[in-house]
N, C-alpha and C positions, 0 to 999 in steps of 0.2 A: 504494500500499500504505500502510494505516495503522498506527502503532504506537501503544503505551500513552503515547506522549510527545508525539504528534502526527504530522503529516505532516513527512517527511524534506526537508530544504532543497536549495534548487536554486541555479543560478547562484553569484553572489557569496556568499551566505548559507553556502554549502556550507563555505567557509573560515573562518567565524566561531569554530568550536572547534579549539582546538592540540592538539598531541601526539597527532593519529589519533583525537580524539574524535568523536561522530557527532552532526551538527547535526538538530535536530527544531523546526519552527516551531509553536508554542503559540497556536492560532486564537483560544481565549477570552480571551488575555491580549494578543496582537499582539505576541509576544515569541519571541525564540528560546532553546533550551534545548540541551544538551550531555550526551551520554551518554559517559562517560570511559572511556579502557581502563584496565588494571590498573595501578597503580603512580601514576596520576594523579588530582587531584582539583581543586577549584574551579568556578565557574561556567562557566569556558571552557576547561576541563582545563588549567591553567594551572601548577599546583603539581605536582611531583613528590613522593611520598609513598614513604619508605622503609618497607618492611614486614618483619616477621620472616618467613621462608620457609617458616614450619611452621604449621599451624593447630592443632596441639595445644597444649593451655596448659600441661601438664606438662613440656613440652621446652622452651617458651618459658620456664617459670618458673626451670628448671634452668639456662638460659643465663644470667638476669639474677643467679641466687646465683652462678653461677661468676664473672660480672663483679665484682660484690661483694666475693668472697673474693679475687680478684685485687687490687681495689684496697685491700682492708683489708692484704694482704700488704705491698703497696708502701708504704703508709703506715708501717707497723711497721719495714720497711727502712730509711726515709728518717729516722725517730726514731733508731733505732740508728746510722746512718752520722753524722747530726747530734751527737749525745752522745759518740760514740766520737772524734771530730774535735775536739769541745771539751774532751774529756779530755786528748787529745794535745796540743793547742796549750797548755794549762794545763802540763802535766807540762813542755813546752819551755819555756816562760816560768820556772819553779821552776830548772829545772837553768842557765838562764843567768844568773838571782839568784844562785845559788850558785856559778857560775863566777867572778862579779865580787866576791865577799863576799871580804874580806881575814880570812886565817886568822891567829888570834893566834900569837904566838911563845911558845914553851915555854921 
């Protein structure tokens, strides 16, 4: 059986493709080629490719927008925590200075 990619590999050549990819011989170039399964890519199907589970571009855009909003909220929260900590530390240092200050006698 011939496929668009050439004749299917046999024998040792069948193990050329990784991760369940299908091997084909390209007679015109005397080379091996792989047709990869879902989520794999590369010349021998050696790279795992993470994909969004939806083909709906609006839903993918919504997911990206939600991730960006979550990151923005985390950054704002981190800035608030930083400045609150800085203010409390300055207040604590002022109170220590006043504690050691000698009060004048009246």
